[in-house]
C-alpha angles and dihedrals in degrees: 000000000000125000090250090063094063108090130198093256133108089263091049090050091051091048090052091050090049092052092048091049091050092049092048089051092050090050090048092240091152100176092045091047091050092049092050091048090052089051090050091050090051092049091050090052090050093050095044091050088058094232111163092196096062120139092252091058092051095052109112113244092241097048114128118198116205 
């Protein structure tokens, strides 16, 4: 997947978190990987609950997370 394919949507945000978690795991950044996985779990709970006011939906389209 190219960077251009990740959109500023809740699904795009989740995809970015997933990619970061995978990269952290590869780099053996265990605490970072665990924190990103917890964030992913929370996002999945938000999406599955059908809440339209989840954090991922409130993230501005131009927000860059470093």
